[in-house]
N, C-alpha and C positions, 0 to 999 in steps of 0.2 A: 504494500500500500504506500501511497505517497505520504510525506511527512505532514503532521499536524503542526501548524505554525504556533499554536498555543503551547503544546507540550513539547514540540520539537523532537518527537520520537519517530523513528523510522524502522521499517523492516525490509528496506530495499537494498540489502547487501548484494552486489553484483557478483563479486568473487573474492576469494581469499588467497593471498600470496605471502607465504612465510609468516612474519609477524604483523602483516598489514591486511586490513580489510578495506574494500572499495564500496562506497555507498552512493547510489545514484539518486537523482531527483531531489537533492538537498538544496535548501535555500537559507540565506542569512546565517551562514556558518563562518567562523573566523579562524585564521591560522593560529595554531597552538592552543586552540580551545580544548577543554577536557570533555570527554564523553563517558557515559556510563553504559556498559554493555550487559544485557541480561540474556543468559543462555536459556534454551528450552527447559533445562532441568532446574531453573531458578537461580543458578550460580551467577554472581555479579562480578564483573571485571571492569577495569578502567583503561582508558586509552587517551590519545592526544591527536588532534588534527595535524597532519604532517604536510598536506598539500590540498589545494582547492583548484579544480579545473572545470570551468563551465558549471555543470550541475552535479559533478562528482567530487566527493570528499575522500581523501586517503587518510585512514586512521591507523596509527600504530598502537597495538594492544600490549600493555605492560606485562600482563600475566600470560601471554601466548595465545594463539588462536585455535588450539585443539578443542574440538567440541562445538565450534561455531559453524552453523549451517546458513544457507542462503535464504531460508524461508521463515523460520520461527524465531531467530535471534533478533532482539530489539536493541536499538542503538538510540540513546537519548543524549542530545547535545546540551551541556549545562550553561554555556555562555561565559564560562570562566576559564582563565589559564590554569596551569598546574601551580597550585599554591603549597607553600611549606609552612606548617604550623611551628611557631617559634616561641621559646620560653627560656629564661635563664637556667632552668632546671635540666636543660638538655645535656649539660656537661656530665660525663660519667656514663652516658647511655650509648647503646649500640643499635643502629638502625639498618634496614635493608637499603637498596639503592634508591628508593623513592620516598624514604623517610618514615616507613612504618617500623615500629619497634621489633628488633630481632632478639633482644635480651630477655624476653618474657615479662618485661615490665609493662606498666600501663601506658596508654597513649598520652601524647603530649597535651597538657592543658595549655592551650595557646594564649599568649599575651598579644600576639599579632600574627597575621598570615601574610606572606609576601610571595610574589611571583618568582618562581625559581630562575627565570631568565635574567633577573636583576635589572638594574638601571645603569647605563653607561656613566662613568665618572667624567664630569666636565673637565677637559684638559686644563682649563684655567684654575679649577679648584684643586687640582692635584698638588700635593706637597712633595718636594724632592726628598727621596729616601736618603737618610744620612745617619742612622743610628745602628750601632753594631749589635748583631745577634750572636751570642755564643752557643755554638753547637757542641762544644767539647771535643771536636775532632780537629786535630792539628792541620791536616791537609786542607781543610776548609777554612778554619779560623785564621790560620797563619798566612796562607797563600792565595785563597780564593774566598775572601771574606763575604759572608752573607749579611745583607743590610736590611733593616726593617722596611717593608714595603716592596722588596725586590721579588722577582720571579727568577729562580735559579734552578734549572732542571738537572737531573742526574741521568746521564746516558750509560746504559748498562748493556750487557750481552747475555744470551741464554746461558743459564747456569752460574752466572756471577751473583754475588751476595748483595744485590741492590735492596732486597727486602730487609735484610739484616741491618744495612746502613740506614734505611728509612726508619726502622724501629728505634735504632740508636739515637738518631736525630730527634725523633718524636719524644723520647723520654728525657733527653739531656738538654734540649734547646731552651734557652731562657734569655731574657733581656737583662742587661746589667743596670743596676740602679735601685734605689729603695722604692717600695710601694708600686712597682710595675706589675700589673696583673697580666698573666700570660695564659693562653689556651692553645690547644692543638685540635685541628679538625683533620681527621684522617679518612680518606676516601679510597677504598680498594675496589677495582673494577676487574671482573673476570678472573678472580684468584681461586685457587683450589681450597678445599676444606682444610688441608694440611697447612697451607699458607695462612689461612684465617686463624687457625689455632695457634700458630706461631706468634702472630701479631697480638692476639689476646693475652697469651702468657707473658709476652715481652712488656706489655703495658701494665698488666696486673702485678707482675713481680716487683716492679719499681714504684708502684703507686701512681704512675703517670696517668692511669685511666681516669682518676678523679678530675683531671683538668682537660680531658679529651672528649670530643664528640666523634664517634666512629660510624662510618657508612660502609657496609659490606655488600658487594655484589659478587656472588660466587659464580663459578663456571656453569653450574646447572640452573642458574637463575635466568629469566628471560633476557635476551640480548637487548631488547628495547630499553629495559630498565637501566642498562649500562650507559645509555646516552643521557639519562636524567641524573645519574649518580653525582658527577662532578658539579652539576648545577645546583642540586639540592645541598651539597656540602658547602659550596661557596655562598649560598643564600644564608645558611647558618653562620658562616664566618662573617658575612657583612653585618648580620644582626648583632653578633657578639662584639664586633669591632666598632661599628658606628653608632649602635644604640647603647650597648653595655660598656663601651670604652675599654675593651680588652685589646691586647696585642695578640693577634692570632697567626699561628703558623699552619698553613694548609699543605698537607702532603697528599699528592694524587698518584696512585700507582695501580695499574700500569697503563700509561696513555696509549701504548700500542694496541692494547685490548679495546680501548675506546674507539680508536681509529678503525680497527677491524670491524667493529659493530657498525660504524658509520658506513664502511664500504659495503657491508652486507645489506644494510637498509637501502643504500643507493642502488645496488643491483636489483633488489626486489621492486624498486620503483622504476626500473628499466631506464635509468639515467645514463647519459653518455659518460664513460669513465675517463679519468685523467691519468696521471702517472701511476703505473703499476696497479691500475684498477681502482684507485681511490677517487672519490668524487672531486671535481674541479673546485668545489667550494670548501675543501678541507682547511685551507689556510684561514678563511673567514671564520669557520666554525671553531677552530682551535684558538683563534685570537679572542673570540667571545668568552672563552674560559680563562685564558692566561691574563687578559687585560683587566680581570676583576681583582687584581692585586694592587696594592698601593696605599697611600696615605691621603687624607683629605684635609685641606687647610681648615683649622678651627675645630677639628674633631680629634679626640684624644687617641682613639684606637687606630690600628693598622692591620693590613692583611699581607702576609708574606707567603709566597708559593714555592714549593719544591715539587714540581712534577717529575715523575720517574718513568722512563720508557726503556724498553728492551729493544735494542737495534737488531733487526733480522740480519743474520750472518755477520754481526759486528760491523755493519756498514753505516758509517756516520753520514753518508750521502743519501741514505734511504729517505723517501719523502717525509716521513713523520719526524725524525730528528732534524732533518734539513729545515723544514718549516718551523719547527719548535725553536731552532737556533735563531731564526730571523725575528721571531716575536719576543723571545725572552732576553734576559740581560746576562748572558754567559752560559756556561755549562760545566758540570763536574763529570768527568769521564772515567769509567772503571776499566782497568786493564786486565785482559786475560793472561798475558804473560806474567804480570806481577802477581796475579792470583795463583798461578801455577807454582810460583816461587815462594808462596806463603804470605803474600801481602794481605794484611787484614786491618782496615779495609783496603782493597787493591785500587786506590785512586792514583791514576796517572796524571801527575800535575802538569806535564808539558802541554797537552792539548786543552787543559782546563783554563777557565777564564771567568772572572767576575767583573763585569763592566762598571759596577758601582762600588767596587772595593775602596777606592780612594776617598769616597764620600763618608765611609763609615769607620775609618781607622785614624790613628794619630793621637796626639796629646789630648786628653780629656775624654777620649772614646775608648781606645785600646792602650797604646803607648807611643811615645814620640818616635821610637826607633823602628816601629812596625814596618813601614814601607821599605826602608833601606835593608832591613834584615830579610824581608821577603824577596827583594830583588837579588840580593847576594846569594841566598839559598837557591833560588831558581836558576840563576846563571851558572853557579858552581855545579849543581846537579846536572844541568843540561850538558855541560862540558864533560863531566864524568861519564854520562851516557854515551857521548860521541867516542870517548876513549875506549869504551867496551867494544865497540865495533872495530876500532883500529887494532885492539889486542887480538881479536879473532883473526885478523889478517897477518899481522907482523909479529905477534907474540908480545908478552909483557916485558921481555928483555929490552925491547927497542924504546921503551918509555923512559923519560927523564924522571928524576926523583920527584919533581913537582907534579908531573903527570900521575905518578903513583899516589900522591896525596889526594888528588882530585878523584881518582878511582876509589880510594878508600872512603872518601866522603860520600860518594854516590851510593856505595853499599851500606854505609852507616845511616845515611839519610832514609833509605827504604826500610831499614830494620828498626830504627829508633823514632823517626819523625812520622813516617806514614803508617807503619804497622803497629798501631797502638792497641789493637784489640778492643775490648769493651771499656777501656780506661776513659774516664771523663776528665779532660784536661781544661784548666782555666787558660785564658789567653796569656797570662803571665808564665804559666808552665810551658805553653807552646813556644813562646819567644825564648825562654831560657834554654829549652831543648835545642832550638835553632842556634843560639850562641855557642852552646857546648859543641855542636857539630862543626861550627866555623873555626874552632880551635885546632882542627886538623890541618888547616891551611896556615901558612905564614901570614903575619899581620899585613904585610905589604900587598897581599893578594886580595884583601878586603877593600877593593876599589870603589864599591858602591855604597859604602858606609862612611859617613863623616867621622873624622878623627875624634871629635868630641864624644860621639856615641860609643866609639870603640873604647875609649878610656873610662867611660861611665859603666858600660854593660859587659865588656869582654871579661870572661872569667879570670884571665891572667891579671888584669888590673884590680879586679875585686879581691882577689887573694892577697895582692900586695897591700891594698887598702885596709 
């Protein structure tokens, strides 16, 4: 039958394709509108309008399309977008991908409901990120500093411990300063039950769950739900940051699973594919997620994002990491070679970058010598890595005594600075570890550090003093 304009209820499903249903003869329907679907057996499901073409509406069904037929299933258009119920009591709770409780607790008693698509931040209202966030991980804090309001992705490979690193950041991250309230919003997309169990134990073991809001979309959950998960998580983050005044760290894992879901839906809609079959609008779609990080002038809170993605075949030129790198402000890259040699975490600092690092370090934020120590460590380690390749060709006997020192520093840097395991280091401990490593080199080789800082912080001078 045709739709009743009063109830806006239809039974005119033309066909079903994967997670999508196509409804004909619809009128007055809006993009992103939420629908309620009633199956012949009385079961109710929810969906969202994905596309409108002439008098046909394409609806994505969050709970899957099994059991939906073309004749007796009823579809009612609500006239509302997907809303997220929000409350300060959400911290410490676990939800599924669309915000329904997964921890067995009661539903959220809402203080307010907001559209999960959010509202773009006016560029004029954006405040420049400039405050240091301590993750407790030396390779990040010391050389690729995370700044409040930044979006800094982690590029991983299959089998590398990106999830372990994400959990460590989630439980250790904090802003320095008295009275700074901090929260973590953790969104996992397309993960296995084993991975979900790992995250739960990691948060519960350290007590970090009490300040976290967790969204879990498992591999056997509907793929459509995966597209809503990061948006629901970011809606909660915006509420906690801009209404409750908290500094929020959002961890999104794994963005490759999100993009695979995007590709599958695009295929079901019979869209013209772009690079490697991904939809041509993937850049725009990803930017609508990543650009929801930042600070707003006049507001106390902030949102910092750490998206995590697994690069297929360790290919950093793959469309997903490639586009992510364009939108975000740097990257942390995990190394398979370092992982095989026992690196924990296996962060390869040479291709890593934090474009906002200079804004969040220095006197009054970390320490006055931070930039110079980071530059010296990076340059010395890079030279030591080059010498390793030379040794493989000509042998270590061909090296000078100074070259052997750089080679020793490169090995010690990986073992002591990068491979810290589960240790939670303060920024002072990170910088002191860096200075201890630089004692391997003669003082005249520390060309990137002013002499005043050498005399103040170099262990040789401290011992004399």
